[in-house]
C-alpha positions in Angstrom: 0.0 -0.1 -0.3 1.6 3.7 -1.1 2.0 6.2 1.3 2.2 9.9 0.5 1.6 9.4 -3.3 4.9 10.4 -4.7 5.9 7.3 -5.7 7.1 6.3 -2.6 5.9 3.4 -0.3 6.1 1.6 3.9 8.2 -1.1 3.5 5.6 -4.3 5.0 8.8 -6.2 6.3 11.4 -2.8 8.5 8.9 0.3 7.7 11.2 2.4 6.3 10.3 4.5 3.0 11.7 2.9 -0.3 12.7 4.9 -3.3 11.6 4.3 -6.5 13.8 5.2 -9.4 12.9 5.1 -13.0 16.2 5.3 -14.5 15.9 2.3 -17.4 17.9 -0.5 -16.5 21.3 -1.1 -18.6 21.3 -3.0 -21.6 24.1 -6.1 -22.9 25.2 -4.8 -25.9 28.0 -7.8 -26.7 28.9 -9.5 -23.9 29.5 -5.9 -21.9 27.0 -4.0 -19.6 25.9 -0.5 -21.4 23.9 2.5 -19.6 22.1 5.3 -21.5 24.4 7.8 -19.2 27.1 5.5 -21.4 25.8 6.0 -25.3 24.7 9.6 -24.4 28.3 10.0 -23.2 29.8 8.1 -26.3 27.9 10.3 -28.4 28.5 13.3 -27.4 32.1 12.6 -27.5 32.0 11.9 -30.9 30.5 14.7 -32.1 32.5 17.2 -30.2 35.7 15.7 -31.8 33.9 15.8 -34.9 33.4 19.6 -34.4 36.7 20.2 -33.7 38.5 18.5 -36.6 36.1 20.7 -38.9 37.6 23.9 -37.3 40.8 24.2 -38.2 41.1 28.1 -39.4 43.1 30.6 -37.3 41.6 32.6 -34.5 42.9 35.7 -32.3 42.1 35.1 -28.4 41.3 37.8 -26.1 43.1 37.4 -22.6 41.0 39.3 -20.5 41.8 42.6 -22.4 45.2 41.8 -21.6 47.1 40.0 -24.3 45.9 38.8 -27.7 47.3 35.8 -28.8 47.1 33.3 -32.7 45.7 29.9 -31.9 44.3 27.2 -34.3 40.8 26.8 -33.3 40.5 23.1 -32.8 43.2 23.5 -30.2 41.0 26.6 -28.4 38.0 23.8 -28.6 40.4 20.9 -27.6 40.9 23.2 -24.7 37.4 23.8 -24.1 36.4 20.9 -24.0 39.3 19.4 -21.5 37.5 22.1 -19.3 34.6 21.2 -19.2 35.3 17.2 -18.7 37.5 18.3 -15.7 34.7 20.7 -14.0 31.8 18.3 -14.6 34.4 15.3 -13.1 35.3 18.0 -10.6 31.1 19.2 -9.2 30.4 15.4 -9.9 33.0 14.3 -6.9 32.5 17.4 -4.9 28.3 16.4 -5.1 29.3 13.1 -3.8 31.4 14.1 -1.1 28.4 15.9 0.7 26.0 12.9 0.8 
């Protein structure tokens, strides 16, 4: 019997509230377990690398008004991708440490 409405019910054995998850179960592909999150990450990574490789011209970079540098656009995009990955990883670690 569900109590409180919102997808949570009282466990009959120990009286604790049980969480109901809506996450899809991982699937096996060629003997390897693959989650939806992994597939989405792989698709985004492939699209990012493809976008980087298609942009090879040289660009001017203005460093907060202090200086100007010239660099290939693919290098700038690669650095920004790496910075995003590092920031995402750091925020993930920080969020997990708070739990």
